[in-house]
ZARO-687621 format. One record per residue (C-alpha): x negated, y negated, z; chain; residue number from 1. Coordinates in steps of 0.2 Angstrom, whole numbers, plus 5000, padded with zeros to 4 digits. Each point is the difference from the previous one (the first is absolute). Layout:
N
> X | Y | Z | A | NUM
...
//
This chain:
84
> 4567 | 4390 | 5638 | A | 1
> 4985 | 4991 | 4992 | A | 2
> 4986 | 5010 | 5009 | A | 3
> 5011 | 5016 | 4995 | A | 4
> 4998 | 4991 | 4980 | A | 5
> 4980 | 4996 | 5003 | A | 6
> 4998 | 5018 | 5004 | A | 7
> 5009 | 5008 | 4984 | A | 8
> 4989 | 4987 | 4991 | A | 9
> 4983 | 5003 | 5007 | A | 10
> 4991 | 5018 | 4995 | A | 11
> 4996 | 5010 | 5017 | A | 12
> 4981 | 4998 | 4994 | A | 13
> 5002 | 4982 | 5005 | A | 14
> 5011 | 5001 | 5015 | A | 15
> 4988 | 5013 | 5006 | A | 16
> 4985 | 4986 | 4998 | A | 17
> 5009 | 4985 | 5007 | A | 18
> 5010 | 5008 | 5015 | A | 19
> 4985 | 5011 | 5005 | A | 20
> 4987 | 4989 | 4995 | A | 21
> 5004 | 4982 | 5003 | A | 22
> 4980 | 4996 | 5000 | A | 23
> 4999 | 5003 | 4980 | A | 24
> 4999 | 4983 | 4989 | A | 25
> 5011 | 4999 | 4987 | A | 26
> 4984 | 5001 | 4989 | A | 27
> 4997 | 5018 | 5009 | A | 28
> 5018 | 5005 | 4996 | A | 29
> 4999 | 4995 | 4982 | A | 30
> 4982 | 5010 | 4998 | A | 31
> 5007 | 5017 | 5012 | A | 32
> 5015 | 4998 | 4986 | A | 33
> 4988 | 5002 | 4985 | A | 34
> 4988 | 5012 | 5008 | A | 35
> 5016 | 5010 | 5004 | A | 36
> 5004 | 4999 | 4982 | A | 37
> 4983 | 5008 | 4995 | A | 38
> 4993 | 4983 | 4995 | A | 39
> 4980 | 5000 | 5001 | A | 40
> 4991 | 4986 | 5006 | A | 41
> 4997 | 4994 | 4982 | A | 42
> 5016 | 5001 | 4994 | A | 43
> 5006 | 4991 | 5018 | A | 44
> 4985 | 4986 | 4995 | A | 45
> 5008 | 4996 | 4986 | A | 46
> 5018 | 4999 | 5004 | A | 47
> 4997 | 4988 | 5014 | A | 48
> 4984 | 4993 | 4993 | A | 49
> 4992 | 5002 | 5013 | A | 50
> 4980 | 5008 | 5005 | A | 51
> 4997 | 5018 | 5003 | A | 52
> 4993 | 4992 | 5015 | A | 53
> 5015 | 4995 | 5006 | A | 54
> 5010 | 5016 | 4994 | A | 55
> 4988 | 5010 | 5010 | A | 56
> 4999 | 4988 | 5017 | A | 57
> 5022 | 5000 | 4999 | A | 58
> 4997 | 5020 | 4998 | A | 59
> 4990 | 5000 | 5016 | A | 60
> 5012 | 4990 | 5011 | A | 61
> 5014 | 5010 | 4993 | A | 62
> 4991 | 5016 | 5007 | A | 63
> 4997 | 4991 | 5014 | A | 64
> 5016 | 4994 | 5004 | A | 65
> 5008 | 5017 | 4997 | A | 66
> 4987 | 5009 | 5011 | A | 67
> 4992 | 5010 | 4986 | A | 68
> 4981 | 5002 | 5010 | A | 69
> 4995 | 5016 | 4989 | A | 70
> 4993 | 4993 | 4983 | A | 71
> 5006 | 5017 | 4992 | A | 72
> 5017 | 4997 | 5003 | A | 73
> 5008 | 4993 | 4984 | A | 74
> 5009 | 4983 | 5001 | A | 75
> 5012 | 5004 | 4984 | A | 76
> 5006 | 5017 | 5009 | A | 77
> 5004 | 4992 | 5017 | A | 78
> 5008 | 4986 | 4990 | A | 79
> 5010 | 5012 | 4991 | A | 80
> 5005 | 5011 | 5014 | A | 81
> 5007 | 4983 | 5008 | A | 82
> 5014 | 4998 | 4988 | A | 83
> 5010 | 5014 | 5006 | A | 84
//
């Protein structure tokens, strides 16, 4: 019963990240969520109070963990497609 209520609360996007990609860190999930919302690196740095280098590091790790090898693949587009 608790699991059913949690599934209702958690968005499909976060469910996909947590059930299919257990190796994403909480910070990577946080940054992936902001990327999905359309936030730029600069906006993410201001929101999380971290450096642009840190955001780029996490973006690279997210891409790697999601299996994105082609640099031309848009991370936000992929994250948006995971919402459904």
